[in-house]
C-alpha distance (Angstrom), angle and dihedral (degrees) to the residues before:
residue distance angle dihedral
M1 . . .
I2 3.76 . .
G3 3.84 96.2 .
M4 3.80 92.4 46.7
V5 3.79 119.2 105.1
T6 3.74 121.1 -174.2
K7 3.74 127.0 -150.3
D8 3.81 91.4 -126.2
M9 3.79 91.3 73.9
F10 3.84 93.3 64.8
F11 3.73 128.8 70.2
D12 3.75 132.4 -139.4
R13 3.80 105.9 -108.4
A14 3.83 94.7 -161.5
K15 3.81 90.7 52.1
V16 3.83 92.2 49.7
A17 3.82 91.3 47.5
R18 3.86 90.7 50.9
A19 3.79 90.8 49.5
V20 3.81 92.3 49.5
D21 3.83 91.9 47.3
S22 3.81 91.0 49.1
G23 3.80 90.7 49.3
V24 3.80 93.4 49.3
R25 3.83 90.8 48.5
K26 3.80 92.8 50.2
V27 3.80 94.9 45.6
L28 3.78 95.9 46.5
S29 3.79 93.1 43.8
K30 3.84 91.0 52.7
F31 3.81 90.2 46.7
G32 3.85 90.2 50.3
A33 3.79 90.2 50.1
F34 3.82 91.5 50.1
V35 3.82 93.3 49.4
R36 3.80 92.3 46.0
T37 3.82 91.7 50.2
T38 3.80 92.5 48.3
A39 3.82 92.3 47.6
R40 3.85 91.0 49.0
H41 3.79 92.3 49.2
S42 3.82 92.3 49.6
I43 3.82 91.8 60.3
R44 3.78 108.8 82.6
K45 3.81 121.7 -155.1
R46 3.75 106.8 -129.4
K47 3.82 141.4 122.8
A48 3.80 96.2 -118.3
V49 3.79 121.4 90.5
S50 3.80 114.8 -112.8
Q51 3.75 122.6 -117.9
P52 3.82 117.8 -102.0
G53 3.79 108.8 -93.7
S54 3.82 94.4 30.7
P55 3.83 125.9 89.6
P56 3.80 115.3 -80.0
S57 3.78 124.3 -96.4
S58 3.78 117.0 -115.2
H59 3.75 109.7 -137.7
V60 3.83 95.9 176.9
G61 3.81 102.7 13.3
T62 3.80 97.2 -116.7
L63 3.82 96.9 122.1
K64 3.80 93.7 52.6
R65 3.81 91.8 50.6
L66 3.78 93.6 49.8
I67 3.81 97.5 57.4
Y68 3.82 109.3 107.9
F69 3.76 139.7 157.3
G70 3.78 130.2 -145.3
Y71 3.78 134.3 -173.0
D72 3.81 114.3 -129.3
A73 3.80 106.1 -150.6
G74 3.81 93.6 -171.5
R75 3.80 93.3 57.9
K76 3.78 95.9 27.0
S77 3.81 89.7 -129.1
V78 3.77 139.3 115.3
V79 3.82 125.1 -123.3
I80 3.81 115.2 -152.8
G81 3.79 126.9 -177.7
P82 3.74 149.0 78.1
T83 3.81 118.6 -47.3
P84 3.81 119.2 -125.9
L85 3.77 114.8 -94.6
G86 3.80 110.7 -149.8
G87 3.78 111.1 -75.1
E88 3.80 91.9 -10.7
A89 3.82 94.3 79.7
V90 3.79 93.2 124.5
V91 3.81 97.0 53.0
P92 3.85 97.3 86.7
E93 3.79 89.6 47.0
L94 3.84 90.6 50.9
L95 3.79 88.9 52.4
E96 3.81 95.7 51.0
Q97 3.84 97.8 54.2
D98 3.80 138.4 16.7
H99 3.82 109.1 -87.8
T100 3.73 141.5 172.8
A101 3.81 111.0 -147.7
G102 3.72 136.1 172.9
T103 3.79 121.1 -121.6
V104 3.77 136.2 172.2
R105 3.76 115.4 -118.5
R106 3.77 114.9 -149.1
V107 3.73 117.5 -130.6
R108 3.81 111.5 -138.1
G109 3.83 96.4 -36.0
R110 3.82 96.5 -45.1
H111 3.79 117.2 137.6
H112 3.77 93.2 -130.9
G113 3.72 123.1 61.7
K114 3.74 147.5 148.4
A115 3.81 122.8 -60.2
V116 3.78 111.9 -121.6
L117 3.79 131.3 -175.5
M118 3.74 111.6 -134.0
T119 3.83 128.2 -169.2
Y120 3.78 116.5 -141.2
R121 3.80 119.4 -160.1
A122 3.78 115.7 -140.7
R123 3.79 120.2 -99.1
P124 3.81 99.5 176.9
F125 3.78 120.7 -163.6
M126 3.83 107.3 151.8
G127 3.79 98.3 49.7
P128 3.80 95.1 50.4
A129 3.82 91.0 45.7
F130 3.82 89.7 52.1
E131 3.81 92.2 49.6
Q132 3.79 91.9 47.8
E133 3.80 94.1 51.3
K134 3.85 96.7 39.4
A135 3.81 90.4 84.7
K136 3.87 89.2 66.2
L137 3.82 94.3 59.7
P138 3.85 98.7 87.0
A139 3.80 90.8 52.5
L140 3.81 91.0 48.5
W141 3.80 91.6 51.9
A142 3.81 92.5 51.1
G143 3.82 107.6 104.4
S144 3.85 93.4 -5.6
V145 3.81 94.8 133.2
K146 3.80 111.9 65.1
């Protein structure tokens, strides 16, 4: 009996790897959904301009609708944030952190204008949503691999 090895004592590596990958995908997708929801709820629809340091106001609702998340299977990570909207791809980045950016001011409807440097005060919404939801991660990982 000492030299006898049974197959029951070994595990199927491929099956374990699939279970781990599935667990990672589920946990990170849930986390992405939580952060997206928190970020969307932090943006209030109103006409007034938000104070620097608080989440931005949504005058039309576009920013709230453009916040998505996606699981990247190759990197086993989740990407959460607003998608670029045409030529306005830098706007969400300008909202998240203080920035100085150049812009061209139109002069009475003309297509050419004067270049002006503008300072944008931060109105973060993704970073605070991530920090708020980060505390849920340990509970999400518990029992994630089955």
